N, C-alpha and C positions, 0 to 999 in steps of 0.2 A: 596484431593477432592475439596478443595477450589480453587486450580489452575484450575481444570477441569471446575468447575462452572464459574469461572471468564472468562475462554476462551469461554465457551458456551454463556455466557452473552454478551461478546464482539461480537461474531458471530451474535447473534440475533440483537444487536444494529446496527451493520453494515448493515445487511440485511434490517432491518426496515428503517434505515436512507436512504439507496439507493432507497427503494420503495417510501418513501416520496418525495425524489428528483424527481423520475420518474413521480409521480402523481402531481407535481407542488405544493407540500406542503413543499417547500424548507426550510423554516425556521425551521420547525420541524425536517426535515432530518439533517440539519446542527447541531442542538443540539446533536443529537445522534452520528453523525459522529465525531464531535469534542471530545466527550467522548472517542470514540474508538482511535482517534489519540493521545489523552493524554496517554492512556495505551500502545499503540503500534505505535509509531511515524514512524516506518519503514514499516507499512502496506500500500503497494502501492495502492491497490484498494480504500482504504479509502482516501488517498491523492488525487486520481483522482476524486472521487465523490465530495470531498470538492472543488476542482478546478471548477468543473461544477456548483456546488451549489453557490459558491461565485460569479461566473460570472453572473448567473441568478439574483442574488440579487444586482448586481451592485457594489460589493465589489472588485474593480479592484486590489488593492494592495494585498489583501488576495488571490485572484485567481492567481495572478502572482507568489506569494510565493509558493503556492501549486503546480502550474505547474512546477516550478523550482525543487521542491522536487521530483515530479514524474519523471522528467528527470534524476535527480541524482540517485534515487533509481533504475530506470530501467538500468542505466549504470552499477551500482554495481551488479545487478542481471545478466546482460549480461556477465560481467567480471567473476563472479563466475561460470556461466554456461560454458564459454569458458575454464576456468581453469580446471573444472571437465572433460570436453571433452578431453582436452590435456592429463590429467593424465590417462584417460582410454585408449587413443591411445598409450601412452607410455607403459602401461601395456600390451596391445595387441602386440605391436612390440618388447617388451622385453627390452625397453630402461631403463637405470638406471638414476634416477633423480639426478641432481647435487645439492649440498647443498646450 
């Protein structure tokens, strides 16, 4: 149950942080989003929101770091998606996977 609560809390913090950024309450949003990033460094939407927020706050180096992480995470997600699609195609075509 603690894991479920922790996940729900992160979800709420992310959503509220994103809303604060959208409402130009950027510093408040950053605080929440940084907490989420600490718990889930691979959460692409959080990294994207932080890149936007840091840009608005003039934190250029932080924004650049977050944008680089967004690109890296997106490439990883694309690679996983492609791999999964290839595996499904192999299954449909009856191909045997090589070791």
